[in-house]
Phi, psi and omega in degrees: 000153186303144177301116180304329181297338184261359188268124170282114183292147182297336182233135183231139180266092185211162174063210184301332185294322186290345183271349186278162171297153184314311183301311182284330176304323181299323186281317175308311176302313187297332173273003189052035182295343178283346183234082192287353186297330184290314184287333175299314182294330176287323182292318189299313175303329171303314182301311177307310174304313181298311183290322178295333181293349171079041176239031182072194189291320177056065189303310181306311184289329179300312177299322183293318181297323182295315185294323175301308181306320188284320185292316176292318177296321178297311179299320177307313183296310174300314172300301183309315187289330180295315183288327184260009195303330180281332180284321186292324175300346181250007182241133190299315190287338185251002191288340178276001179301146185314310184289308181309320183271359176087000184287341176236138180275157183295331179291318184286329170297316169302323173295315173294325174298317180289328172293320174300322179291323176307314178302320179298313177306308179309317177296313184303321183282000177273346185266163169287153191315316183298331179281326179290330176293321184294315184296318187284345174296339183277346194300318179293320178297321176295313180297329187272345191304310193296340178272349181294320188286353170267348188256311188236149173293348191243048178295345178291336173286328176293315182291328177298324176285326183277318194276356183242005182302335178303335180295319181292309181300305184305318180292312183291337174292344179258299189212164183242005184255177176054049183298332181294321171308310180303315180302307179307313184298314179297322175306306183296319173304322186285324176290321174299316174307311174309317188291305185301320180288328174300309179303316177294327184290338175303331177297335180252018188305307192285319183288320179299322179295315178306319193251356173082028172271134180277150168197160181296330179293324174292316173301311183292327182060233184287357176261013183304321180297315175304316183297320180294321180299327178285318175306310181298318184300315172304323175300312173301315181301310182297316174302319185295308178304319177295320171304314189295320179296324174285317182214103180289075184221115182300325180297330175293339178289332185297326179311339183267356183295319179299319176288333176294318173299314175310309182290333178292320174300321184298304182296319179296334185252000181289127181248108184290352180254007193239103176301316181295322179293320183288322186290316174306321180287324176308303189295332178293349177293352178286335179276330181295306182307322179294319188286320172290323170307306178302313180300322179292321174300314182289316182291322185292327188248010180289000000 
């Protein structure tokens, strides 16, 4: 097992979260307010779909999507912790989570989960009905996700379906045609998630092996860097296809170059045996999301 002194805990008392009273802090940690990377990764595909759809920035709708990403990512974390509380208690990186440590009761966690879902419902009602239906289509996938790591070696694939659903919602919130463009964009987002969540899983390889949790990082083993490179290459290819289906212009594909170079940096410097190295590269995907968003804005509105 990893040396406890070298482990970055999953919940950290830092930033604004550290200023909260202890009781409120536990609920903030349960929702991962101390780790905004999660809602950035959920938000960016929404922006991709909106901006590639070609109706400008749409600031108000963008703000609703950001609020929805924060609320629903937080709700997902609470739900995941309810399901995994016993497993989390046996893994060094997650043992300090509020539910795993017993600082928050399961009943209180359910109340907090429902409260976050109400915020998500408010956001949902701001969308046109077609986008509402698409958003609701993800609920079954979301509910099943915490159980996938007990069933398959590739829970990251399931997360890829769930965590990038916003690309579909963002597109349909603006327009309902060119579904081939939307599908290719979503496929690229899926492979991107496969890559970054495999990197994330590198942190837990040893502990996951001890408690019997499956992951793509464990399955790939020493080939984890090559696997991530393959996922990222597939992501760039799908995004390029999406742009090409929208605009048959070779220059439009150059908009993806900054994101491609950033993903190349991630894979070329990834150390599949170093959790801190993996965590840094995982978190850098907030910038990947931003770079792809800018590319979508340029290509969709040119």
